[in-house]
KOLBADREN-732499 format. One record per atom (N, C-alpha, C): x, y negated, z negated; residue in three letters; atom name; residue number from 1. Coordinates in nm, 2 decimals, always signed. Atoms other than C-alpha are relative to their C-alpha. Example, Ala and Ser with C-alpha at 12.3 -4.5 7.8 and 13.67 -1.06 7.14 Angstrom:
KOLBADREN-732499
       xx       yy       zz   resn   name   resi
    +0.09    +0.12    +0.00    Ala      N      1
    +1.23    +0.45    -0.78    Ala     CA      1
    +0.09    -0.12    +0.00    Ala      C      1
    -0.09    +0.11    +0.00    Ser      N      2
    +1.37    +0.11    -0.71    Ser     CA      2
    -0.08    -0.11    -0.08    Ser      C      2
END
This chain:
KOLBADREN-732499
       xx       yy       zz   resn   name   resi
    +0.08    -0.03    +0.10    Tyr      N      1
    -0.34    -1.32    +0.34    Tyr     CA      1
    -0.13    -0.09    -0.04    Tyr      C      1
    +0.11    +0.06    +0.06    Leu      N      2
    -0.65    -1.43    +0.17    Leu     CA      2
    -0.04    -0.06    -0.13    Leu      C      2
    -0.02    +0.07    +0.13    Glu      N      3
    -0.68    -1.66    -0.16    Glu     CA      3
    -0.05    -0.04    -0.01    Glu      C      3
    +0.11    +0.03    +0.05    Tyr      N      4
    -0.92    -1.67    -0.34    Tyr     CA      4
    +0.04    -0.10    -0.18    Tyr      C      4
    +0.02    +0.04    +0.12    Glu      N      5
    -0.99    -1.85    -0.69    Glu     CA      5
    +0.09    +0.07    -0.11    Glu      C      5
    -0.07    -0.14    +0.15    Asp      N      6
    -0.89    -1.52    -0.90    Asp     CA      6
    +0.04    +0.14    +0.07    Asp      C      6
    +0.00    -0.17    -0.11    Leu      N      7
    -0.81    -1.25    -0.59    Leu     CA      7
    +0.11    -0.03    +0.10    Leu      C      7
    -0.06    +0.00    -0.14    Ile      N      8
    -0.58    -1.23    -0.35    Ile     CA      8
    +0.06    +0.10    +0.06    Ile      C      8
    -0.01    -0.14    -0.07    Ile      N      9
    -0.58    -0.95    -0.09    Ile     CA      9
    +0.12    -0.08    +0.15    Ile      C      9
    -0.16    +0.03    -0.11    Leu      N     10
    -0.22    -0.97    +0.11    Leu     CA     10
    -0.01    +0.13    +0.11    Leu      C     10
    +0.00    -0.10    -0.14    Ser      N     11
    -0.19    -0.77    +0.43    Ser     CA     11
    +0.15    +0.01    +0.06    Ser      C     11
    -0.11    +0.01    -0.01    Ile      N     12
    +0.17    -0.67    +0.52    Ile     CA     12
    +0.02    +0.14    +0.13    Ile      C     12
    +0.01    -0.06    -0.16    Asn      N     13
    +0.23    -0.51    +0.87    Asn     CA     13
    +0.10    +0.11    -0.03    Asn      C     13
    -0.10    -0.10    -0.01    Asp      N     14
    +0.40    -0.17    +0.83    Asp     CA     14
    -0.02    +0.11    +0.12    Asp      C     14
    +0.07    -0.10    -0.11    Ser      N     15
    +0.26    +0.00    +1.15    Ser     CA     15
    +0.09    +0.10    +0.10    Ser      C     15
    -0.14    -0.02    -0.03    Gln      N     16
    +0.61    +0.08    +1.21    Gln     CA     16
    +0.07    +0.12    -0.06    Gln      C     16
    -0.04    -0.07    +0.10    Asn      N     17
    +0.65    +0.26    +0.92    Asn     CA     17
    +0.13    -0.03    -0.08    Asn      C     17
    -0.11    +0.02    +0.07    Gln      N     18
    +0.88    +0.03    +0.78    Gln     CA     18
    -0.05    -0.21    +0.00    Gln      C     18
    +0.03    +0.18    +0.01    Ile      N     19
    +0.84    -0.39    +0.68    Ile     CA     19
    +0.13    -0.02    +0.08    Ile      C     19
    -0.11    +0.09    -0.03    Glu      N     20
    +1.06    -0.63    +0.85    Glu     CA     20
    +0.02    -0.06    -0.08    Glu      C     20
    -0.01    +0.07    +0.09    Glu      N     21
    +1.30    -0.82    +0.68    Glu     CA     21
    -0.04    -0.17    -0.03    Glu      C     21
    +0.05    +0.11    +0.02    Ile      N     22
    +1.14    -1.09    +0.79    Ile     CA     22
    -0.13    -0.06    -0.07    Ile      C     22
    +0.11    +0.00    +0.12    Ala      N     23
    +0.83    -1.07    +0.56    Ala     CA     23
    +0.03    +0.00    -0.16    Ala      C     23
    -0.02    +0.01    +0.08    Ile      N     24
    +1.00    -1.02    +0.29    Ile     CA     24
    -0.02    -0.15    -0.12    Ile      C     24
    +0.04    +0.17    +0.07    Asp      N     25
    +1.00    -1.43    +0.18    Asp     CA     25
    -0.07    -0.02    -0.07    Asp      C     25
    +0.18    +0.05    +0.01    Lys      N     26
    +0.66    -1.44    +0.22    Lys     CA     26
    -0.11    +0.08    -0.09    Lys      C     26
    +0.05    -0.10    +0.10    Ile      N     27
    +0.59    -1.15    +0.03    Ile     CA     27
    +0.01    -0.04    -0.14    Ile      C     27
    -0.07    +0.03    +0.09    Lys      N     28
    +0.77    -1.25    -0.24    Lys     CA     28
    -0.10    -0.16    -0.07    Lys      C     28
    +0.07    +0.20    +0.04    Gln      N     29
    +0.60    -1.65    -0.22    Gln     CA     29
    -0.14    +0.07    -0.05    Gln      C     29
    +0.19    +0.01    +0.03    Ile      N     30
    +0.23    -1.50    -0.23    Ile     CA     30
    +0.02    +0.08    -0.12    Ile      C     30
    +0.01    -0.11    +0.11    Leu      N     31
    +0.32    -1.23    -0.52    Leu     CA     31
    +0.02    -0.11    -0.13    Leu      C     31
    -0.05    +0.08    +0.06    Glu      N     32
    +0.48    -1.54    -0.68    Glu     CA     32
    -0.08    -0.11    -0.03    Glu      C     32
    +0.10    +0.07    +0.06    Lys      N     33
    +0.14    -1.68    -0.76    Lys     CA     33
    -0.08    +0.04    -0.10    Lys      C     33
    +0.01    -0.07    +0.14    Lys      N     34
    +0.10    -1.45    -1.02    Lys     CA     34
    -0.18    +0.04    +0.01    Lys      C     34
    +0.09    +0.04    -0.02    Lys      N     35
    -0.26    -1.43    -0.94    Lys     CA     35
    -0.07    +0.21    +0.04    Lys      C     35
    -0.01    -0.14    -0.05    Pro      N     36
    -0.42    -1.03    -0.91    Pro     CA     36
    -0.05    +0.00    +0.14    Pro      C     36
    -0.06    -0.02    -0.17    Thr      N     37
    -0.33    -0.90    -0.56    Thr     CA     37
    -0.09    +0.18    +0.01    Thr      C     37
    +0.05    -0.15    -0.08    Ile      N     38
    -0.50    -0.60    -0.37    Ile     CA     38
    +0.12    -0.02    +0.13    Ile      C     38
    -0.07    +0.03    -0.13    Val      N     39
    -0.23    -0.53    -0.09    Val     CA     39
    -0.05    +0.14    +0.09    Val      C     39
    +0.03    -0.06    -0.16    Met      N     40
    -0.33    -0.38    +0.25    Met     CA     40
    +0.08    +0.09    +0.08    Met      C     40
    -0.10    -0.02    -0.14    Leu      N     41
    -0.10    -0.16    +0.47    Leu     CA     41
    -0.07    +0.10    +0.10    Leu      C     41
    +0.02    -0.05    -0.07    His      N     42
    -0.11    +0.03    +0.71    His     CA     42
    +0.03    +0.17    -0.04    His      C     42
    -0.02    -0.15    +0.08    Val      N     43
    +0.10    +0.38    +0.56    Val     CA     43
    +0.01    -0.02    -0.10    Val      C     43
    +0.00    +0.06    +0.13    Pro      N     44
    +0.07    +0.40    +0.28    Pro     CA     44
    +0.13    +0.01    -0.11    Pro      C     44
    -0.14    -0.01    +0.07    Ile      N     45
    +0.35    +0.41    -0.02    Ile     CA     45
    -0.02    +0.11    -0.07    Ile      C     45
    -0.02    -0.17    +0.09    Ala      N     46
    +0.43    +0.79    -0.10    Ala     CA     46
    +0.03    -0.01    -0.13    Ala      C     46
    +0.01    -0.08    +0.10    Thr      N     47
    +0.36    +0.93    -0.38    Thr     CA     47
    +0.00    +0.14    +0.01    Thr      C     47
    +0.03    -0.13    -0.04    Gln      N     48
    +0.40    +1.32    -0.44    Gln     CA     48
    -0.08    +0.02    +0.06    Gln      C     48
    +0.15    -0.03    -0.06    Tyr      N     49
    +0.06    +1.40    -0.44    Tyr     CA     49
    -0.01    -0.02    +0.14    Tyr      C     49
    +0.00    +0.08    -0.19    Ile      N     50
    +0.02    +1.17    -0.10    Ile     CA     50
    +0.07    +0.09    +0.11    Ile      C     50
    -0.12    -0.06    -0.07    Ala      N     51
    +0.32    +1.32    +0.04    Ala     CA     51
    -0.03    +0.18    +0.02    Ala      C     51
    +0.02    -0.10    +0.01    Glu      N     52
    +0.22    +1.66    -0.04    Glu     CA     52
    -0.11    +0.04    +0.11    Glu      C     52
    +0.10    +0.00    -0.08    Lys      N     53
    -0.11    +1.64    +0.10    Lys     CA     53
    -0.06    -0.07    +0.16    Lys      C     53
    +0.02    +0.08    -0.14    Ala      N     54
    -0.03    +1.47    +0.40    Ala     CA     54
    +0.08    +0.13    +0.10    Ala      C     54
    -0.11    -0.08    -0.04    Met      N     55
    +0.22    +1.77    +0.48    Met     CA     55
    -0.13    +0.11    +0.00    Met      C     55
    +0.07    -0.07    -0.01    Glu      N     56
    -0.05    +2.00    +0.38    Glu     CA     56
    -0.17    -0.01    +0.11    Glu      C     56
    +0.12    +0.05    -0.07    Ile      N     57
    -0.35    +1.84    +0.61    Ile     CA     57
    +0.01    -0.01    +0.14    Ile      C     57
    -0.01    +0.07    -0.15    Arg      N     58
    -0.18    +1.67    +0.90    Arg     CA     58
    +0.15    +0.10    +0.04    Arg      C     58
    -0.13    -0.11    -0.02    Asn      N     59
    +0.15    +1.91    +0.84    Asn     CA     59
    +0.09    -0.09    +0.10    Asn      C     59
    -0.12    +0.12    -0.02    Arg      N     60
    +0.37    +1.57    +0.91    Arg     CA     60
    +0.03    -0.10    -0.14    Arg      C     60
    -0.03    +0.17    +0.15    Val      N     61
    +0.55    +1.27    +0.63    Val     CA     61
    -0.09    -0.05    +0.09    Val      C     61
    +0.08    +0.12    -0.04    Ser      N     62
    +0.30    +1.04    +0.68    Ser     CA     62
    -0.01    -0.11    -0.10    Ser      C     62
    -0.04    +0.13    +0.10    Ala      N     63
    +0.41    +0.78    +0.36    Ala     CA     63
    +0.10    -0.05    +0.03    Ala      C     63
    -0.08    +0.05    +0.08    Ile      N     64
    +0.66    +0.58    +0.26    Ile     CA     64
    +0.07    +0.00    -0.11    Ile      C     64
    -0.07    +0.04    +0.15    Gly      N     65
    +0.92    +0.60    -0.02    Gly     CA     65
    +0.04    +0.13    -0.03    Gly      C     65
    -0.06    -0.07    +0.06    Glu      N     66
    +1.05    +0.87    -0.22    Glu     CA     66
    -0.01    +0.15    +0.08    Glu      C     66
    +0.09    -0.18    -0.05    Tyr      N     67
    +0.83    +1.13    -0.12    Tyr     CA     67
    -0.03    +0.04    +0.13    Tyr      C     67
    +0.03    -0.04    -0.13    Gly      N     68
    +0.82    +1.08    +0.24    Gly     CA     68
    +0.10    -0.10    +0.07    Gly      C     68
    -0.04    +0.06    -0.09    Ile      N     69
    +0.92    +0.84    +0.56    Ile     CA     69
    +0.14    -0.08    -0.10    Ile      C     69
    -0.16    +0.09    +0.06    Lys      N     70
    +1.32    +0.71    +0.43    Lys     CA     70
    -0.07    -0.15    +0.02    Lys      C     70
    +0.02    +0.16    +0.00    Pro      N     71
    +1.23    +0.32    +0.37    Pro     CA     71
    +0.15    -0.03    +0.07    Pro      C     71
    -0.14    +0.02    -0.02    Lys      N     72
    +1.50    +0.14    +0.51    Lys     CA     72
    +0.01    -0.15    -0.05    Lys      C     72
    -0.02    +0.08    +0.12    Glu      N     73
    +1.65    -0.17    +0.30    Glu     CA     73
    -0.14    -0.10    -0.04    Glu      C     73
    +0.10    +0.13    +0.01    Ser      N     74
    +1.39    -0.44    +0.38    Ser     CA     74
    -0.17    +0.08    -0.02    Ser      C     74
    +0.11    -0.08    -0.01    Thr      N     75
    +1.11    -0.18    +0.34    Thr     CA     75
    +0.05    +0.02    -0.14    Thr      C     75
    -0.01    -0.03    +0.13    Lys      N     76
    +1.24    -0.07    +0.01    Lys     CA     76
    +0.00    -0.10    -0.12    Lys      C     76
    +0.04    +0.15    +0.03    Lys      N     77
    +1.25    -0.43    -0.07    Lys     CA     77
    -0.14    -0.04    -0.06    Lys      C     77
    +0.20    +0.01    -0.02    Ala      N     78
    +0.87    -0.46    -0.02    Ala     CA     78
    -0.04    +0.09    -0.04    Ala      C     78
    +0.04    -0.10    +0.07    Ile      N     79
    +0.78    -0.16    -0.20    Ile     CA     79
    +0.05    -0.05    -0.14    Ile      C     79
    -0.03    +0.05    +0.11    Asp      N     80
    +0.99    -0.28    -0.49    Asp     CA     80
    -0.07    -0.13    -0.06    Asp      C     80
    +0.05    +0.14    +0.09    Leu      N     81
    +0.85    -0.63    -0.53    Leu     CA     81
    -0.19    +0.02    -0.02    Leu      C     81
    +0.16    -0.03    +0.06    Ile      N     82
    +0.49    -0.49    -0.49    Ile     CA     82
    -0.02    +0.04    -0.15    Ile      C     82
    +0.02    -0.05    +0.15    Leu      N     83
    +0.55    -0.24    -0.79    Leu     CA     83
    +0.01    -0.07    -0.06    Leu      C     83
    -0.11    +0.06    +0.09    Ser      N     84
    +0.75    -0.47    -0.96    Ser     CA     84
    -0.12    -0.10    -0.14    Ser      C     84
    +0.02    +0.01    +0.10    Glu      N     85
    +0.61    -0.54    -1.31    Glu     CA     85
    -0.04    -0.21    -0.03    Glu      C     85
    +0.00    +0.12    +0.04    Asn      N     86
    +0.63    -0.90    -1.27    Asn     CA     86
    -0.08    -0.08    +0.06    Asn      C     86
    +0.11    +0.08    -0.09    Tyr      N     87
    +0.35    -1.01    -1.01    Tyr     CA     87
    -0.12    +0.14    -0.08    Tyr      C     87
    +0.18    -0.07    +0.04    Asp      N     88
    -0.02    -0.86    -1.02    Asp     CA     88
    -0.07    +0.09    +0.08    Asp      C     88
    +0.04    -0.09    -0.09    Val      N     89
    -0.05    -0.58    -0.80    Val     CA     89
    -0.07    +0.08    -0.06    Val      C     89
    +0.09    -0.10    +0.07    Phe      N     90
    -0.34    -0.38    -0.91    Phe     CA     90
    -0.06    +0.09    +0.07    Phe      C     90
    +0.02    -0.10    -0.06    His      N     91
    -0.46    -0.19    -0.65    His     CA     91
    +0.08    -0.01    +0.23    His      C     91
    -0.04    +0.00    -0.12    Ile      N     92
    -0.34    -0.09    -0.28    Ile     CA     92
    -0.09    +0.10    +0.12    Ile      C     92
    +0.05    -0.05    -0.08    Ile      N     93
    -0.52    +0.03    +0.01    Ile     CA     93
    +0.08    +0.00    +0.15    Ile      C     93
    -0.04    -0.04    -0.11    Ser      N     94
    -0.40    +0.18    +0.31    Ser     CA     94
    -0.10    +0.11    +0.07    Ser      C     94
    +0.08    -0.11    -0.08    Gly      N     95
    -0.48    +0.45    +0.58    Gly     CA     95
    +0.10    +0.11    +0.05    Gly      C     95
    -0.08    -0.09    -0.11    His      N     96
    -0.31    +0.67    +0.86    His     CA     96
    +0.05    +0.14    -0.03    His      C     96
    -0.05    -0.11    +0.02    Val      N     97
    -0.28    +0.94    +0.69    Val     CA     97
    -0.14    +0.07    +0.05    Val      C     97
    +0.15    +0.00    +0.00    His      N     98
    -0.68    +1.00    +0.79    His     CA     98
    -0.08    +0.11    -0.03    His      C     98
    +0.12    -0.07    +0.07    Phe      N     99
    -0.83    +1.16    +0.53    Phe     CA     99
    +0.04    -0.10    -0.12    Phe      C     99
    +0.01    +0.07    +0.14    Glu      N    100
    -0.91    +1.00    +0.17    Glu     CA    100
    +0.06    +0.04    -0.08    Glu      C    100
    -0.12    -0.03    +0.13    Ile      N    101
    -0.68    +1.02    -0.09    Ile     CA    101
    +0.01    -0.10    -0.07    Ile      C    101
    -0.12    +0.09    +0.11    Glu      N    102
    -0.60    +0.82    -0.43    Glu     CA    102
    +0.08    +0.06    -0.08    Glu      C    102
    -0.13    -0.02    +0.11    Asp      N    103
    -0.31    +0.82    -0.67    Asp     CA    103
    +0.04    -0.13    -0.05    Asp      C    103
    -0.03    +0.08    +0.05    Lys      N    104
    -0.17    +0.65    -0.90    Lys     CA    104
    +0.17    -0.05    +0.00    Lys      C    104
    -0.13    -0.05    -0.02    Leu      N    105
    +0.18    +0.51    -0.82    Leu     CA    105
    +0.07    -0.09    -0.13    Leu      C    105
    -0.04    -0.03    +0.12    Asn      N    106
    +0.23    +0.36    -1.15    Asn     CA    106
    -0.08    -0.02    -0.11    Asn      C    106
    +0.09    +0.07    +0.12    Thr      N    107
    +0.03    +0.24    -1.49    Thr     CA    107
    -0.11    -0.08    +0.03    Thr      C    107
    +0.07    +0.11    +0.01    Asp      N    108
    -0.12    -0.05    -1.33    Asp     CA    108
    -0.06    +0.00    +0.15    Asp      C    108
    +0.04    +0.01    -0.16    Ile      N    109
    -0.15    +0.01    -0.95    Ile     CA    109
    -0.06    +0.18    +0.08    Ile      C    109
    +0.11    -0.11    -0.08    Thr      N    110
    -0.40    +0.24    -0.79    Thr     CA    110
    +0.00    -0.02    +0.13    Thr      C    110
    -0.01    +0.01    -0.19    Glu      N    111
    -0.36    +0.33    -0.37    Glu     CA    111
    -0.11    +0.13    +0.04    Glu      C    111
    +0.06    -0.09    -0.06    Asn      N    112
    -0.64    +0.43    -0.19    Asn     CA    112
    +0.07    +0.02    +0.14    Asn      C    112
    -0.01    +0.02    -0.13    Ala      N    113
    -0.57    +0.57    +0.12    Ala     CA    113
    -0.15    +0.03    +0.07    Ala      C    113
    +0.11    -0.01    -0.10    Ile      N    114
    -0.87    +0.53    +0.40    Ile     CA    114
    +0.01    +0.12    +0.09    Ile      C    114
    +0.06    -0.09    -0.09    Ala      N    115
    -1.04    +0.80    +0.61    Ala     CA    115
    +0.01    -0.08    +0.14    Ala      C    115
    +0.04    +0.06    -0.11    Pro      N    116
    -1.06    +0.66    +0.96    Pro     CA    116
    -0.14    -0.03    +0.01    Pro      C    116
    +0.15    -0.02    +0.01    Ala      N    117
    -1.37    +0.48    +1.03    Ala     CA    117
    -0.03    +0.09    +0.15    Ala      C    117
    +0.02    -0.11    -0.13    Tyr      N    118
    -1.34    +0.68    +1.39    Tyr     CA    118
    -0.06    +0.11    -0.03    Tyr      C    118
    +0.03    -0.14    +0.08    Gly      N    119
    -1.45    +1.00    +1.19    Gly     CA    119
    -0.18    -0.07    -0.06    Gly      C    119
    +0.12    +0.09    +0.11    Gly      N    120
    -1.77    +0.75    +1.06    Gly     CA    120
    +0.02    +0.01    -0.14    Gly      C    120
    +0.03    +0.06    +0.12    Asn      N    121
    -1.64    +0.67    +0.73    Asn     CA    121
    +0.03    -0.11    -0.03    Asn      C    121
    -0.04    +0.15    +0.02    Ile      N    122
    -1.65    +0.40    +0.57    Ile     CA    122
    +0.03    -0.02    -0.12    Ile      C    122
    -0.02    +0.01    +0.14    Ser      N    123
    -1.52    +0.31    +0.22    Ser     CA    123
    -0.05    -0.12    -0.05    Ser      C    123
    +0.05    +0.12    +0.07    Val      N    124
    -1.65    +0.04    -0.02    Val     CA    124
    +0.13    +0.02    -0.13    Val      C    124
    -0.09    +0.04    +0.14    Ile      N    125
    -1.39    -0.07    -0.34    Ile     CA    125
    -0.09    -0.13    -0.07    Ile      C    125
    +0.04    +0.10    +0.10    Glu      N    126
    -1.53    -0.25    -0.60    Glu     CA    126
    +0.05    -0.04    -0.09    Glu      C    126
    -0.14    +0.04    +0.13    Val      N    127
    -1.31    -0.50    -0.81    Val     CA    127
    -0.11    -0.08    -0.11    Val      C    127
    +0.09    +0.09    +0.11    Asn      N    128
    -1.44    -0.61    -1.15    Asn     CA    128
    +0.10    -0.05    -0.05    Asn      C    128
    -0.05    +0.09    +0.06    Asn      N    129
    -1.31    -0.81    -1.39    Asn     CA    129
    +0.07    +0.05    -0.10    Asn      C    129
END
């Protein structure tokens, strides 16, 4: 993770479609700093919209959660921490689905799945106060 005066960027390894138990305490420790946080994942957290688009475009399940890949207990714990109103996560950046899409995970958190760079894509996300 990177910590700045008024922002944290937290990268979590979910490249195997799950988050390991060993990461849970560290995720919680970082989120407990209660600073505005951007979380970076490889595999997106599944909203119904993202899951449906992934099936439509890629013809496979490509996100984790209620509408996607069934999370094991440690992954569910991590997602619950990320989405918790007790912390200040406001944005999630992910990839994996191989197309660009944006959706709201709740009233406070937006998720952007970014199209792959190998296709010549680049995304710029501007963070404002």
